[in-house]
N, C-alpha and C positions, 0 to 999 in steps of 0.2 A: 484728330490727327492726333501722331504719336511721339511720343519725346523719347531721346537716350539721357539716363546719366551714369557719367566717368567717371572714375574713382581715379586722381591721379596721386602716385607713388613715387613715381622719379619728374623729379621739375626738371629737370636739366635738358629733358625729351619735351618738354613740353609745348616748346614753340612748334617743333616739329610737328605736333597733333594736326590741324590743321591742313598741311601740306598734302599728311598721309589719308588722312581723314576724305578730306572731300571728294579726291576724285573715285574713293574709295565708298561713301554712301551714296555719290552720284552713278556710278556704274551700279549698285544694288540697287538704287531705284528703278533704272531705267530696265531691269529683269526683271522689276518687280509687276510695272507698269505694262510692260509686252507680255508677261504670263495672266494680269487682268484684262489686255486688251483681248486676248487668244480664246480666255475661259466665255467672255461677253459676245465675240461672235459666234461661236458654238452654241451660246444661250437663244441666238436673238433670233426672231422670226424669220423667213428666207424669204417668201413671197417673190419680189424680185432681186432682192438682196440690196435693196439702197441703202438703210438702215444698218445693217453688216458692215456695207461697203463705207458708212460715213464714220465709222468708230476711230477714234486716234488718240494717240496716247502724246504725254508733254512732259518733259521733267525737265525743272527751274531750278539751278543753285541762288540762291538767294544771297546766300551770303557764303563764306567757307564752309559756313556748319547748318547751314538751313537748305534744306534741299527739298520741294514741292514736287510730287507727281502726282498728273491729275491726266484719269481718263475720258471723255467726250463721245459724244454723238453729232454728230452735224447735218443729221438730216431734219427736214420740217417736223416730220411725223414725229421727233425722237422721244417728246415729251408726255406722248400718248403711248409709246411702247415701255415706256421707262416708269410712267405714271408719277409724274414732277410738277408741283408747280413754276413760276415763274421764278422763284427764289432757288429751287430746285430741292425744295421740300418732298417727301413723298405724300402722295395723293392716294384716296381709297379707290378711285377710278381715275386713268388715262384719260376717260372721256366721260364725263359725268355722263348720268341719266337725268332724261329729263319728262315732259309729255311733249301732248299733240295737240292742237286745234283741225281738225278739217271745217272749211269750207266749202258747204254745198249749197248746189240750186239742180231742184228736181231729182235728186239721187245721184246727182253727178257732184265729184270733187271737181272745185275748180282750183286749192289752192292747200297746201297743209303746213302750219303753222308752227314751228318749235316753238315750244316754252319752257324756260331752264337751261336750255341750253342752245346749242346748235346743228345743224343739217347735217352728216357728213358728205364732204366735197362729192355733187352725183358724177361728174365724170371717173372719178378715182374708184366709187363702186359699180359703177355701170363698167368700165374694166376689169375689176376684182370677179365679176358674176361671169362675164367673158371666162377669162385666164382661169379663174380657180372652182370656178362650178360647172365650167364648161357648156352654160349655155348660149344658146344661137337664136339669130332672128331677134329683129328689133324691140318689135313689140313683148316679146317675151322675156329676153335684157332688160326691158324697161319697166315692167311687172315687176320682176325680180331684185332688181334694183330698187325700186322703189319698197318694196317687204323689207328687203335688208336695212334697208336708211331707215325706216320706222322702225325694225327692232334695237336699232345701234341708238335711235333717241330715247327709244323707253327703255332700256335696261344698260346703255352705258354699255364701255369697253373696257374689261378689268387690265388693267398693266401686266407686262411682263416681265418688264423689271431686269432685263439682263445683266447692268451694268453692278445694281447692289446686290444681285443673287452672285455674283463673280466675284464682286472684293468680297462680299460674307464667306464666301466658300476657300476665300484664296489666305484669310486673314491669318491663320497659323502657318502657310507657307512664309506670309510676309515677315514675320515676326520671326520666324527663323531666318530668313537669312540676313534681318541686318543682324541679330544676334553673332550671326557667323561672321560677320563684318567687322563688328566690333570687336570681336575676338581675335580675326585677324589684324587689324588693327595694333590692337593691346600686347599683341608677341610681337609684335611688329616694334613697336614703340620699345619695350622693351629687349630689343637687342636679336630676340628669336625669332628670325625670316620662315 
């Protein structure tokens, strides 16, 4: 969270500050949030576009001088792509790795049990194998999807972090637009438009 400190030189205009600054900073926050969303969309994996299209922003004016901007993704798999836990803290993996055990009978695999992680959704992996890898035929799709699933279980999925990357790459821009807004407000309060 960033904070802005303003030194008051003309107390006769001080009461106007909230009504001038609030809308100016709200508009500036909206510009910042829109830029953040745009850059996060560019950095997002495409596949079917669910994650990219789920990105949204919100600007809340808590009080005349407290404005909060948020950018978030509502897609179910957003935490895996961004690599965050339930509290929003960055993690090393989007989907953490683990291991697996195969239950066999006479050389045939009866069941595979993931250890320390979960198997990815079978239907999603099968659809991805068909769509992205171009595999056809039910048996071949099943084999490749199984192999891809085992690799995900064994190695995990590294996060892409499109939201975090977009925020970090826009830090200087965000600082500049808020500095510009503060300067405009100061000039307006000093009587120069």
